[in-house]
Each structure stands twice: as C-alpha cells, then as structure tokens.
N, C-alpha and C positions, 0 to 999 in steps of 0.2 A: 504494500500500500504506500503510495507516494506521500511525501510530507504535505503536498498541496491538498490531497484528498482528506488527510487527517485533520488539517486545519478547517476544511469546509464542514466536516462532520461535527467537530467541536463547536464551531460557530453556530451551526443550526441547532444543536442541543442547547446552547446558551440562550438562543433566541426563544426557543420553546419554553424553557424554564422561566425566562424573564416575563413572557406573556402570561404564563400561569400565575406568577407572583402578582403581576399587575391586576389580573382579574380577581384574585383573592382579596387584594387590598381594596379594590373598587367595591366588592361586595360588602366588606366590613364597613367602609365609609357610608355606603347606602343605608345599611342597617342603623348605623349610628345617627344618621340624619333623618331617619323615619321614612325613607323611600318605600313606597308600597303600602304604607299605613297612614295613620292620622298624623299630619305634619304639625309642627309647632308654629307659633306666630312668626318666629325668625325664619322658618322655612318657606312660608307662604306670603309674607308681607315684606315689602322693601324696608330696609332698616331706616332709611331717611324718613319715610312716611310714619313709621312707628315712633321715631324720635320727635317728629313734628306733633303727632297726636299727644305724646306724653307731655311736651312743653305746654300745649293748650290745656291739658288736664291739670297740670301743676299750677298754671296761671289761675284757673278757676278755683283750685283749692286754697291758694293764697288769699283770693278774694273772700272765699268762704270763711277762712279763719279770721280774717280781718273783721268781717261783719259780725262774727260770733263775739269778738272781744268788745264790740261797741255796745252790746246789750248784756243782759244777764246770761251767763253761760248756761246753755241748755243741758239739762240733766234729767234722768228718769226719776219721776216722783211716784208715790203710791197712788195719788189721785189721777185718774185717766183724764179728767177735764183739764187739770193743770198741765199735763203733758201735751195735750192738744193745743192749748194756748201758747205754750213755749214753742212748739213746732211751727205754729202759724206765724208767730212773731219773727222767728228765724226766716221763714219763707218770705215774709214781707220785706225784710231788710235786704235779702238777696235780690229780690225783684227790683228794688229801688237802686241797688248798686250796679246791676246789669240790665237796666231798663232798655238798653238798645240791643240786647242780645237777639240773634236771629238763628234760624235753622242753618246748620253748616258751619257754625263758629268753631266747633270741635270736630265734627265729622265733615271736614272740608270735602269738596268734590273729588280730589285725588285719593284721599283717605277712604271715602265712601266707595269709590269705584274698586279700590283694592280689596276692601273688606267684603263687598258683594261677591267679587270673583273668588275669594278664598272660602266664603261661607256657602256658596252655591252647592257643592257636593254634600254638605252636611244638612242643608235645609230644603233642598229641592230634589225632585225625582223620587222614584220608587224606593231607592236605597235609604232615603232619609225619612221614610214614613214613620218609623219608630220615634225618631227625635221630634217630629212635628206633633205626634200624638201626645208625647210626654209634656210638651210645651202647652198644648191646648187643654190638657186635662184639668189643670188648676189655674187657667188663665183668667184674669179679671174681665169684667164686662168691657166691651169696646167703648172708648171715650175719645173725644177730640184731642189730638196731640197739639200742644202749644208750648213753645219754649218758655220756661218759668211758670208753666201751668202746674196745677196741683195733680198729684196722683190721687184718684178717688179714695176717700177715707173708708177704711173697712174692707177694701177690696183685696183679694189674694194677689200674690205675686207669682208670675209664671215660673216654672222650673227652667233653669238654663242647663241643658245637657253638657256633660264634661267635654265632649268632642267639640262643641261650639265654643266653650270657654277657652279651650286650648288654642284656638285660632285668634281670639280677640286679645288685644293688648291688655296686660294686667292693669288693674286700677288700684288707687290708694284706698285706704279705709275711709268709708263715708260715701263712696260711689258704687253703684251697681249697674250691671247690664240687665235689661229685661226685654222680652219680646211681647209687644202689645198688638193683638190682631196679627198682622204680618210685618210689623215695623220694629226695628231695633231701637230701644230707648236707653239713654244714659240718665240715671236717676240719682238725685241727692237724697240719701235715705234719712238724713237728719232733718232736712227741711221738707222732705216728701214732695219734691218738685222735679219736673222734667228739665234737665240741663241741656240736652240736645237729643235729636233723633234722626234715624235714617229710614226712609220709606221702603216698604216691600223687599225686605231681605229674605222673606219666606213666602212660598207660594200659598195662595188661598186654597186651591184644590188641585192637587197633582199627585 
C-alpha cells in the first residue's frame, strides 16, 4: 500500500469521525436549547425586544411605587371594605399619574407582533385545545378592556398555563398576565387595574 493511499484512508477516517462528533455536539446543543419542545422566552423572542419590554415594565413599577408612597401604604386588613377602599384609592392615584396612558405603551407593536408569533403554537390550533380549555374554565365574564380600567370586582382570574408563561417575559411582583376572552392582559394586582393589553392572542373557536 503506497504512502499516498494510507494518507487518503487516514484523512477520510478523520473526516468521518469529525462529522460524527459535530452531529453529537449539535444534538446536545439542540436539547439544551429546547429544540423540538417548548422553547423558553430567550429562544422565541428577540433579546432586544425582551429588554425593551422589561424597561417599560420597570418604568411602570417605579411609577407604581412612587404613587404608593404618596398615600397610605396599602396593606391587607381584616375588614374587606377597608381593603377595597385602599385598593380603589391606589387605582385612582395610578390613573391620575398615567392619565395619558394608551394601549401599546408596554406591548408596543414590535413586542406584540413577536409575542403573537411565539404564542400562536400554544394558543391556536388543535394542539392547543387543552390550554384554551384550561384558560376558559375559570375565566371571568367578558368586560370592556380599557387601559387603567378596573378588573371587575369579585371576578375569577383565568388560569395561565405553564407553557404560555414560559414564553412570556417574566414580571416583577405586583404584575400578572391574564387572558380575558381572547386578549392578553397585563394586570396590576395591587390596584386591580389593567396596565396594558394585546388583542386576540387566542382564537375564539378553533
């Protein structure tokens, strides 16, 4: 066997081994990033959009805390009536502080577009039927969504499935995501008001 042929054989073997190692590494990387399963928010949403949304949320929470310090700090009391008065006072102060708030202040068009695209597999189509049923099972009665508007007193709050929450950017304490009818709502749970909303993230009948 000539030295040239030996070199060719060795080179081909090295190429095969290298390709195999690359394929194994690619498989491990895909599993680590959730390929083929439910992706995380980092996997489905652009990092700059997530950062922009976080800045907007943080800006709202700074206003929230500032407003709280202007009045008597809200706290849970034994009397339900006193709790309601405290909550309503907090809501009124927030409304005055952000009187010019509009839909899309936090869910900007680029953020809303990216969220809808990421949420579609989890909330639309036959595969998402279970998630839609769990959301609708304890959903509140439909009401008109208005930024700074109140969440109806005494109404239940819809379940947010884990696979949906995995996609949505995490929120600080005091804010929650809810789905009302087919719309995604960002809710201030201390003041019981709608901070912002996105229309039609979930299909009505599909």
